[in-house]
N, CA and C of each residue as an Amber inpcrd file, in Angstrom:
protein
   477
   3.0380000 -25.2260000 -29.8760000   3.6810000 -25.5130000 -30.1710000
   3.5710000 -25.4900000 -28.1910000   3.3950000 -26.2650000 -26.9040000
   3.6120000 -25.4720000 -25.3330000   4.7570000 -25.3320000 -25.3500000
   5.1250000 -24.2340000 -24.8590000   5.7380000 -23.4110000 -24.1120000
   5.9770000 -24.5030000 -22.3740000   7.2360000 -24.6080000 -21.8880000
   7.2230000 -25.6940000 -20.6430000   7.4240000 -24.5190000 -19.6880000
   7.4820000 -24.4450000 -18.5920000   7.7010000 -23.7510000 -17.5050000
   8.5420000 -23.9310000 -16.6500000   9.8000000 -22.7330000 -16.4170000
  10.5820000 -22.7370000 -15.8830000   9.9900000 -23.4840000 -14.4030000
  10.8320000 -23.5450000 -13.4970000  10.7130000 -23.8220000 -12.3420000
  11.1300000 -22.9510000 -11.1270000  11.7700000 -21.6690000 -11.1460000
  11.8050000 -20.7540000 -11.6720000  10.7890000 -19.6340000 -11.0690000
   9.5790000 -19.7560000 -12.6210000   9.0770000 -18.6580000 -12.5440000
   8.0670000 -19.3830000 -12.1010000   7.3650000 -20.7320000 -11.7960000
   6.5640000 -21.3270000 -11.3140000   6.6040000 -21.4260000  -9.5290000
   8.2370000 -21.3570000  -9.0620000   7.9790000 -20.9800000  -7.5710000
   7.3280000 -19.7160000  -7.4240000   7.7960000 -18.3230000  -8.4700000
   7.6560000 -17.1860000  -8.3410000   6.0980000 -17.1730000  -7.9600000
   5.8360000 -17.5830000  -8.6480000   3.4960000 -17.0230000  -9.1480000
   3.6460000 -17.9760000  -7.9120000   3.6760000 -19.0210000  -7.4410000
   3.6050000 -20.3180000  -6.1190000   3.6310000 -18.7890000  -5.1130000
   4.3520000 -18.3150000  -4.9990000   5.2200000 -17.4850000  -3.9920000
   4.3140000 -16.5600000  -3.7070000   3.8570000 -15.8310000  -5.4840000
   2.6620000 -14.8500000  -5.0740000   1.3780000 -15.3910000  -5.0400000
   0.8350000 -16.0490000  -5.1870000  -0.0980000 -16.4110000  -4.6810000
  -0.2050000 -16.4760000  -3.1690000   0.5440000 -17.5520000  -2.7500000
   0.4960000 -17.6370000  -1.0070000   0.7900000 -16.2840000  -0.8820000
   1.4180000 -15.4100000  -0.9320000   1.6480000 -14.0280000  -0.3050000
  -0.2380000 -13.5790000  -0.6890000  -0.4030000 -13.5580000  -1.8220000
  -1.8890000 -13.3700000  -2.0490000  -3.4580000 -13.6930000  -0.6860000
  -2.7190000 -14.5290000  -0.5600000  -3.9440000 -15.3870000   0.2790000
  -3.7660000 -15.0900000   1.2340000  -2.1830000 -15.0480000   2.2760000
  -1.9970000 -14.0380000   3.5180000  -2.5100000 -13.2290000   3.4990000
  -1.7420000 -11.9870000   2.5140000  -2.8700000 -10.3560000   2.0960000
  -4.3770000 -10.4820000   2.6330000  -5.2310000 -11.7400000   1.9630000
  -6.1710000 -10.9010000   1.4600000  -6.8990000 -11.8220000   2.9590000
  -6.2100000 -12.9470000   3.7050000  -6.5230000 -12.8460000   5.3320000
  -6.6640000 -12.3550000   6.4850000  -5.3100000 -11.5720000   5.7190000
  -5.3630000 -10.0340000   6.5920000  -5.5640000  -9.1440000   6.6440000
  -6.4800000  -8.6270000   5.5890000  -6.8090000  -7.4230000   4.7850000
  -8.6920000  -7.3440000   6.2270000  -9.0050000  -8.6000000   6.8060000
  -9.9250000  -9.0450000   7.0780000  -9.8500000  -8.4940000   8.2150000
  -8.8970000  -8.2680000   9.2580000  -7.9470000  -7.9430000  10.4840000
  -7.9960000  -6.6680000  10.7650000  -8.5240000  -6.7410000  11.8500000
  -8.7390000  -4.8840000  12.7600000  -7.5350000  -4.6930000  13.4260000
  -6.8180000  -3.6170000  13.7030000  -5.9140000  -2.6480000  14.5950000
  -6.9110000  -2.4240000  15.6400000  -6.3250000  -2.2020000  17.1250000
  -7.0580000  -1.4740000  17.7330000  -5.8560000  -0.1150000  17.9140000
  -6.7730000   0.4960000  18.6270000  -5.8070000   1.6280000  18.7210000
  -6.3280000   1.8510000  20.4950000  -5.0030000   2.4480000  20.8250000
  -4.8920000   2.3320000  22.6470000  -6.4410000   3.0210000  23.0130000
  -6.7170000   4.0100000  22.4270000  -8.6200000   4.7490000  22.1500000
  -9.4240000   3.8100000  22.0020000  -9.3890000   2.9480000  21.3440000
 -10.3060000   2.4690000  21.1170000 -10.8500000   1.5820000  19.6140000
 -10.5100000   3.0510000  18.9080000 -10.4380000   2.9390000  18.0170000
  -9.9450000   1.3450000  16.7940000 -11.5150000   1.0900000  16.0350000
 -10.5970000   0.0010000  15.1110000 -10.3570000   0.2640000  13.9740000
  -9.8150000  -0.1390000  13.3100000  -8.7570000   0.4890000  12.5460000
  -8.2850000  -0.5000000  11.2830000  -9.1440000  -0.8400000   9.8730000
  -8.2730000  -2.0080000   9.1140000  -6.8450000  -1.5710000   8.2470000
  -6.5470000  -2.8580000   8.3780000  -5.2290000  -2.6520000   6.8900000
  -5.5820000  -1.6340000   6.0630000  -6.0590000  -1.2540000   5.3340000
  -6.2030000  -0.2380000   3.8380000  -5.9030000   0.8430000   4.5200000
  -6.8820000   1.1340000   5.9670000  -7.0890000   2.2630000   6.8750000
  -5.7880000   2.6580000   6.6710000  -4.9960000   2.2430000   7.8320000
  -3.7950000   2.2560000   8.1230000  -2.4920000   2.1870000   6.3590000
  -3.1360000   2.2140000   5.9120000  -2.2360000   2.0060000   4.6900000
  -2.3230000   4.0560000   4.1860000  -3.1280000   4.2700000   4.0650000
  -3.4580000   5.4300000   4.4080000  -3.2130000   5.9460000   5.1810000
  -3.0700000   6.0670000   6.1320000  -1.8910000   7.3670000   7.6840000
  -1.2630000   6.8920000   6.8220000  -0.2540000   5.6140000   6.4910000
   0.9340000   5.2780000   6.2900000   1.3160000   6.0570000   5.0610000
   0.9180000   6.4680000   3.9480000   0.9240000   7.3110000   3.1020000
   0.8430000   8.0810000   2.9940000  -0.1400000   8.8460000   4.1950000
  -0.1260000  10.8250000   4.4310000   0.6110000  10.8830000   5.5890000
   1.0130000  10.2420000   6.2670000   1.9270000  10.5560000   7.3680000
   3.6500000  10.3220000   6.6340000   3.3480000   9.8470000   5.6070000
   4.9300000   9.8100000   4.6740000   5.2060000  11.2880000   3.6410000
   4.0790000  11.9920000   2.7690000   3.2730000  12.3150000   2.0740000
   2.3760000  13.8060000   2.7640000   2.5760000  14.3160000   4.0340000
   1.7440000  14.7130000   4.1930000   1.5110000  15.7620000   3.5760000
   0.2030000  16.7360000   2.9750000   0.0870000  16.9650000   1.8500000
  -0.8270000  16.5380000   0.7250000  -0.5010000  15.4320000   0.9700000
  -1.2720000  14.0050000  -0.2100000  -2.3960000  14.6210000  -0.7750000
  -3.0180000  14.7770000  -1.9470000  -4.3060000  14.3300000  -2.2690000
  -4.5260000  13.5690000  -3.0280000  -6.3830000  12.9380000  -3.0200000
  -6.8340000  11.5840000  -2.9050000  -7.1410000  11.2050000  -3.8850000
  -6.2220000  12.0020000  -5.7970000  -6.1590000  10.9380000  -6.5950000
  -4.0500000  11.0870000  -6.6300000  -4.2300000  11.7110000  -6.0130000
  -2.4810000  10.8840000  -5.8460000  -2.4110000   9.4480000  -5.0820000
  -2.9400000   9.6680000  -4.1290000  -3.2940000   8.5390000  -2.9010000
  -3.5790000   7.2950000  -3.7920000  -4.8180000   7.1610000  -4.6300000
  -5.7030000   7.2360000  -5.2890000  -4.5830000   5.6410000  -6.6150000
  -3.9170000   6.6620000  -6.9520000  -3.1470000   6.0900000  -7.4190000
  -1.4270000   5.2910000  -7.0950000  -1.1070000   6.0280000  -6.0130000
  -0.3880000   4.8290000  -5.2230000  -0.4650000   3.5360000  -4.7390000
  -2.6830000   4.0320000  -4.4570000  -2.4230000   2.2700000  -4.6160000
  -3.7330000   1.7620000  -4.8340000  -3.5200000   2.0800000  -6.2290000
  -3.8880000   1.0600000  -7.1080000  -5.4880000   1.3050000  -7.1100000
  -6.4400000   1.6640000  -6.6350000  -7.3490000   2.3460000  -6.5920000
  -8.4850000   3.6810000  -7.0690000  -9.8380000   3.5130000  -6.6070000
 -10.2640000   4.4250000  -7.5790000  -9.7600000   5.3800000  -6.5880000
 -10.9460000   6.7980000  -7.0810000 -10.7030000   8.1380000  -6.0200000
 -11.5890000   7.7870000  -5.5520000 -12.9980000   7.4500000  -5.6680000
 -13.7430000   6.8860000  -5.1360000 -13.9510000   6.1940000  -3.9250000
 -13.0170000   4.9800000  -3.5090000 -12.8060000   4.4150000  -2.9190000
 -12.2530000   4.9750000  -2.2630000 -10.7540000   5.4380000  -2.4320000
 -10.1510000   7.1680000  -1.4870000 -10.8900000   7.8760000  -1.1120000
 -11.5660000   8.2350000  -1.6480000 -12.6520000   9.4370000  -0.5800000
 -13.2740000   8.8270000   0.5710000 -13.7180000   7.4170000   0.0780000
 -14.9220000   7.2110000   1.3730000 -14.0700000   7.0850000   2.5020000
 -12.5640000   5.9980000   2.1870000 -11.8150000   5.9670000   2.9050000
 -11.6660000   7.1040000   4.1040000 -10.7620000   7.9830000   3.3570000
 -10.7320000   9.4650000   4.1900000 -11.4730000  10.1110000   4.7970000
 -12.9180000   9.7010000   4.1000000 -14.0720000  10.5820000   4.9200000
 -14.3410000   9.5520000   6.5710000 -14.4840000   8.1580000   6.4890000
 -14.3890000   7.5510000   7.4010000 -12.9570000   7.4880000   8.6880000
 -11.7870000   8.2220000   8.0760000 -10.5840000   8.6150000   8.8750000
 -11.1420000   9.6020000   9.4430000 -11.1660000  10.3850000   8.4160000
 -11.6210000  11.8430000   9.5710000 -12.4660000  11.7180000   9.9900000
 -13.5130000  11.0860000  10.0410000 -14.9650000  10.7560000  11.4540000
 -13.8560000   9.8460000  12.7060000 -13.1020000   9.4180000  11.8530000
 -12.2050000   8.7160000  13.1690000 -11.1450000   9.5200000  13.4480000
 -11.4850000  10.4030000  13.1550000 -10.1270000  11.4430000  13.8930000
  -8.8800000  11.5950000  13.6380000  -8.7780000  10.6350000  12.3110000
  -7.0470000  10.4470000  11.8560000  -6.6370000  11.2680000  11.5740000
  -7.4840000  12.2360000  10.4090000  -7.1410000  12.9150000   9.2620000
  -7.6210000  14.5250000   9.1710000  -7.1930000  15.0810000   8.6600000
  -7.3470000  16.1730000   8.3910000  -8.2700000  16.6200000   6.6980000
  -8.7190000  17.5430000   6.3770000  -8.5830000  17.5630000   5.2380000
  -8.6610000  19.0790000   4.9350000  -7.4020000  19.9470000   3.9920000
  -7.8730000  21.2860000   3.9080000  -7.8990000  21.2900000   2.4020000
  -8.4790000  22.4170000   2.1670000  -8.4260000  22.9520000   0.3660000
  -7.2490000  24.0360000   0.2210000  -6.6090000  24.1460000  -0.2810000
  -5.1450000  25.5210000  -0.0860000  -6.2540000  26.2350000  -1.4400000
  -5.5170000  27.4240000  -0.5910000  -6.5680000  28.6470000  -1.4660000
  -5.7640000  28.4400000  -2.9800000  -6.8840000  28.5580000  -3.9660000
  -6.3410000  28.2080000  -5.4130000  -6.9400000  26.8070000  -5.6610000
  -6.6060000  25.7930000  -4.9840000  -6.8120000  24.5830000  -5.8000000
  -7.7580000  24.1730000  -5.3950000  -8.2870000  22.7040000  -5.8600000
  -9.2350000  22.5460000  -6.4140000  -9.6380000  21.2520000  -5.0520000
  -7.7570000  20.1800000  -5.2460000  -7.8420000  19.0340000  -4.6590000
  -7.5220000  19.5010000  -3.7380000  -8.5630000  18.7050000  -2.2350000
  -8.5610000  18.4410000  -0.9550000  -6.8270000  18.3320000  -0.0820000
  -6.0270000  18.8320000   0.3880000  -5.1350000  17.8440000   1.0980000
  -5.4220000  16.9040000   1.9670000  -4.2930000  16.2200000   2.1890000
  -4.3380000  15.3750000   3.7600000  -3.3610000  15.6050000   4.3570000
  -3.7190000  15.3160000   6.0750000  -2.7660000  15.9850000   7.2680000
  -3.5050000  15.1580000   8.2730000  -2.1980000  14.5350000   8.4590000
  -2.4680000  13.8840000   9.8910000  -3.7790000  14.5380000  11.0270000
  -3.8570000  14.2590000  11.9380000  -4.4930000  14.4060000  13.2320000
  -3.4890000  14.1390000  14.0460000  -3.1650000  14.3550000  15.2540000
  -2.5950000  14.1720000  16.2990000  -2.3900000  13.1010000  16.4520000
  -4.1030000  12.4220000  16.8430000  -4.5030000  10.7890000  17.3180000
  -3.3520000  10.1470000  15.3500000  -3.7870000  10.8550000  14.4280000
  -3.5160000   9.6220000  12.9200000  -1.7590000  10.0090000  12.9380000
  -1.3250000  10.9730000  13.2720000   0.5880000  10.7170000  13.9880000
   0.8430000   9.3310000  14.6050000  -0.2620000   9.6650000  16.1250000
   0.1620000   8.5700000  16.9810000   0.2640000   7.5450000  16.8500000
  -0.8440000   6.7670000  15.5730000  -0.9180000   5.5900000  15.1850000
  -0.1400000   5.4860000  13.9040000   0.8500000   6.3020000  13.5980000
   1.4570000   6.1400000  11.7570000   3.0620000   5.9550000  12.9800000
   3.5090000   6.7810000  13.5890000   4.3970000   5.7880000  14.7570000
   4.1160000   5.0810000  15.2870000   3.5140000   4.1660000  15.4970000
   2.7750000   3.1350000  16.4330000   3.3970000   1.8160000  15.6170000
   2.9520000   2.3030000  13.8620000   3.3690000   0.8790000  12.7310000
   4.5340000   1.3660000  12.6030000   5.0590000   2.6340000  12.4650000
   5.8580000   2.0580000  11.9330000   7.4190000   1.8190000  12.6340000
   7.4680000   1.2380000  13.9590000   7.9040000   0.5250000  14.4940000
   8.7790000  -0.5740000  13.7320000   6.6840000  -1.3020000  13.5330000
   6.9230000  -2.6490000  12.6840000   7.3460000  -2.2410000  11.5700000
   7.2160000  -1.2870000  10.4700000   8.1510000  -1.3400000   9.8070000
   9.4110000  -0.6670000   9.7900000   9.4940000  -0.2960000  10.0470000
  11.0020000   0.1570000  10.2800000  11.8240000  -2.0070000  10.2070000
  11.1460000  -2.7120000  11.5400000  11.4480000  -4.4100000  11.1190000
  11.4860000  -4.6690000  10.1820000  10.8900000  -4.3350000   9.1920000
  10.7380000  -4.7530000   8.4800000  12.1220000  -4.8050000   6.9640000
  11.8120000  -3.5460000   6.9850000  12.7070000  -2.6450000   6.2730000
  14.5460000  -3.1790000   6.6880000  14.2210000  -3.2300000   7.4910000
  15.9460000  -4.1510000   8.2560000  16.4610000  -5.5210000   7.3710000
  15.0960000  -5.9650000   8.1340000  14.9590000  -7.5760000   7.5880000
  15.1640000  -7.6690000   6.2990000  14.0730000  -6.3510000   5.3730000
  14.4090000  -6.6010000   4.1420000  16.3860000  -6.3840000   3.0160000
  16.4310000  -5.4880000   3.5690000  17.7660000  -5.3250000   2.9570000
  18.9160000  -6.1880000   4.2240000  18.7770000  -6.5070000   5.4260000
  19.6170000  -7.6490000   5.5840000  19.5870000  -8.7040000   4.5920000
  18.3830000  -9.0110000   3.7140000  18.4170000 -10.4770000   3.1730000
  18.8330000  -9.9690000   1.5310000  18.7210000  -8.9740000   1.2250000
  19.7730000  -8.2700000   0.2150000  20.4440000  -9.0290000  -0.1830000
  21.6540000  -8.4590000   0.7820000  22.7410000  -8.5890000   1.4000000
  23.9030000  -8.2940000   0.4260000  24.6870000  -8.6690000  -0.0500000
  25.4500000  -7.9190000  -1.3500000  24.9520000  -7.6740000  -2.3820000
  25.1990000  -6.6560000  -3.2130000  25.3480000  -6.5490000  -4.5060000
  24.6420000  -5.0800000  -4.5020000  23.4260000  -4.7630000  -5.4360000
  23.6450000  -3.2250000  -5.1000000  21.9080000  -3.3070000  -4.5450000
  21.5140000  -3.0060000  -3.5210000  20.3520000  -2.6900000  -3.1650000
  19.0740000  -2.7060000  -3.7450000  20.0620000  -1.4490000  -4.1180000
  19.2430000  -0.6500000  -5.4350000  18.2890000  -1.6500000  -6.5820000
  19.2270000  -2.2120000  -6.9700000  18.9900000  -2.7670000  -8.5720000
  18.2770000  -3.8940000  -8.1750000  18.2580000  -4.2330000  -6.9370000
  17.3900000  -5.7730000  -6.9010000  15.7250000  -4.9450000  -6.5950000
  15.9000000  -4.0870000  -5.7330000  14.2890000  -4.1920000  -5.6880000
  13.2960000  -3.6640000  -6.9670000  15.0850000  -2.4460000  -7.2130000
  13.9220000  -2.3590000  -8.7980000  13.7730000  -3.6000000 -10.0430000
  15.2250000  -4.4950000  -9.8010000  14.3920000  -5.8890000 -10.7530000
  13.0690000  -5.9410000 -10.0830000  12.8440000  -6.6330000  -8.4700000
  11.4730000  -7.3160000  -8.4990000  10.4980000  -6.3410000  -8.8750000
  10.5080000  -4.9420000  -8.2460000   9.3420000  -3.8710000  -8.8580000
   9.1180000  -4.7990000 -10.4870000  10.4210000  -4.6970000 -11.4990000
   9.9080000  -4.9340000 -12.2350000   8.8760000  -6.3380000 -12.6180000
   9.7470000  -7.0670000 -12.3260000   8.5110000  -8.4860000 -11.8860000
   7.5160000  -8.8620000 -11.4460000   7.3290000  -7.7680000 -10.5650000
   6.0810000  -7.7830000 -10.2410000   4.8670000  -7.3870000 -11.0360000
   5.5190000  -5.5560000 -11.5490000   4.8620000  -5.4240000 -12.7260000
   4.7800000  -5.8040000 -14.1200000   5.2960000  -7.4080000 -14.4160000
   5.0820000  -7.7930000 -15.5840000   4.1500000  -8.8290000 -15.0100000
   3.9620000  -9.3050000 -13.6930000   3.0340000 -10.0210000 -13.5490000
   1.4410000  -9.4740000 -13.0430000   1.7730000  -7.7930000 -12.9360000
   0.6120000  -7.2540000 -12.5020000   0.3320000  -7.0710000 -14.6530000
   1.1350000  -7.0870000 -14.7420000   0.2660000  -6.2730000 -16.1870000
  -0.4080000  -7.7530000 -16.6950000   0.5120000  -8.7330000 -16.9810000
   0.0060000 -10.0610000 -17.1670000  -1.4120000 -10.7600000 -17.1030000
  -1.4960000 -10.2040000 -15.3370000  -2.5030000 -10.7620000 -15.0280000
  -4.2880000  -9.7120000 -15.3250000  -3.0640000  -8.3410000 -15.5230000
  -4.7740000  -7.2540000 -16.4810000  -5.4140000  -7.7990000 -18.1650000
  -3.8830000  -8.3020000 -18.4850000  -4.1710000  -8.7760000 -19.9060000
  -5.1900000 -10.1500000 -19.5910000  -5.4790000 -11.3970000 -19.1370000
  -5.6210000 -12.2770000 -18.4260000  -7.3450000 -11.8210000 -18.3800000
  -7.2720000 -11.0170000 -17.8310000  -8.5520000 -10.2270000 -16.9520000
  -9.4730000  -9.5540000 -17.8860000  -8.7460000  -9.5120000 -18.6080000
  -9.2010000  -7.7690000 -19.4650000  -9.5780000  -7.0090000 -19.0910000
  -8.5320000  -6.8360000 -18.0470000  -8.4650000  -4.8620000 -17.5710000
  -7.7460000  -4.3860000 -18.4120000  -7.8500000  -3.2200000 -18.4990000
  -6.7330000  -1.9710000 -19.6870000  -6.2740000  -1.4130000 -18.5310000
  -4.7270000  -1.6490000 -17.7460000  -3.7640000  -0.5320000 -17.1300000
  -4.4820000  -0.0950000 -16.0990000  -5.3210000  -1.2470000 -14.8180000
  -6.2180000  -0.7340000 -13.6460000  -4.9470000  -0.1720000 -12.9630000
  -3.4340000  -0.0840000 -12.6740000  -2.9730000   0.7500000 -12.1190000
  -2.1130000   1.9430000 -12.0980000
């Protein structure tokens, strides 16, 4: 028996496809810091995460971003070379902790203004009701789509 797709579900998936296409395009764009340092969106994401969670380690950062530890390690090494991050190994710990340098802090503060505008727009769009519940429902929908994509592609819980 063939299932029929509701228009609402189809609209959600079409919106996600458009979002993915735009995100894929933007991932190739660069941001140039005032001192000429070129950064990619994924690097800005790392700077943002470390800016919000000083002392974050590579394992936790990889889990937050749904990528491998090796990928995060390569990226953080590049950001250390660019003068954005510093790595430190707390006494008695195996994992290194990540912290922003002054240069990394400057980039973080520059990007925060953009995020503040986005947060305000999202909250205004949520409007009436419980924004926390609405956000939780949206995240649950994304997790459901992610799970189905993993199943369809034979990937076992990559996130």
